[in-house]
N, C-alpha and C positions, 0 to 999 in steps of 0.2 A: 632071611633077607637082610642085606646090609643096608642100614639106614644112614645115608650119606647126604651131604649138602647137594650133590648132584641129583639124587633121587627126589629130595624135597623141592628142588628147583624145577624139575620136570613136572611134579605134581602141581606146583604153583602155576606154571605156564599153561597147563591143561585145565586149570580151573578147580582143581581139587585142593582148595585152600585149607580145609580142616586137616587133611592128611599131611600136608606140608607143615602146618603148625605143630602137629604131634612130633614129626621127625625133628624139626628145629629144637623143640623143647627137650627131646631125648638127647640130642647132641650137646646141648648146653648143660644138661645134668652130668654127662660124662666128661665134658670139656668146658668148664665154667668160663674160661677165658677165650672161647671161640668167638672172635669179633664178628666174623661173617654170619654165623648162625644168629647171633644177637641182633644184628642189623636186619636180617631177613625177618626175624620174629617181630621186631618193632614195626617194620614196614607193613607186614601182613595185618597185624592188629590195628594199626592206624587206618589202613584201607578198609578193613572189615567194618570198623565202627562208622566210617563215612558211608559205606554202601547200605548199611542198615538204616541210617537216617534218610537216605534218598528213597529207599524202598518204602519206608513208613510214610513218607510224604506222598508218594505216588499212591499208596494204598488208601490213604485218607481222601485224596482227590477222587479216586475211583468210587469209593463208598459214598461220597457226598455229591457225586455228579447229579446235576439238576435236569439236564436235558441232553439231546443228542450232540449238541455242539461241545459240551463238556466231555462226552465220550470220544468224540473225534480228536479233541485235544489230547486226551489220554492215549489214544491209539497212536498219534504222531510221536508222543514221548516214547512209547514202547518201540516204535520203529527205529528210533535213534540208537537203541541198545542192541538192535539186531545186526 
């Protein structure tokens, strides 16, 4: 399989971030000056770290829910991501 920027971009658009990261890293190994691959890699890593923070916050909120109102709030938050 040819690992190209196009394939990585398709993976990224379909939510397969890890697969896209691997391809971008492989491209950069072969072509250290590939600006587009470097930019994509930085973007994915930045977005990934943000999403982990958001998920951790939501996880803690869910774990520490005290009543049904807290769970309803959490459910509304989940519905925003759907």
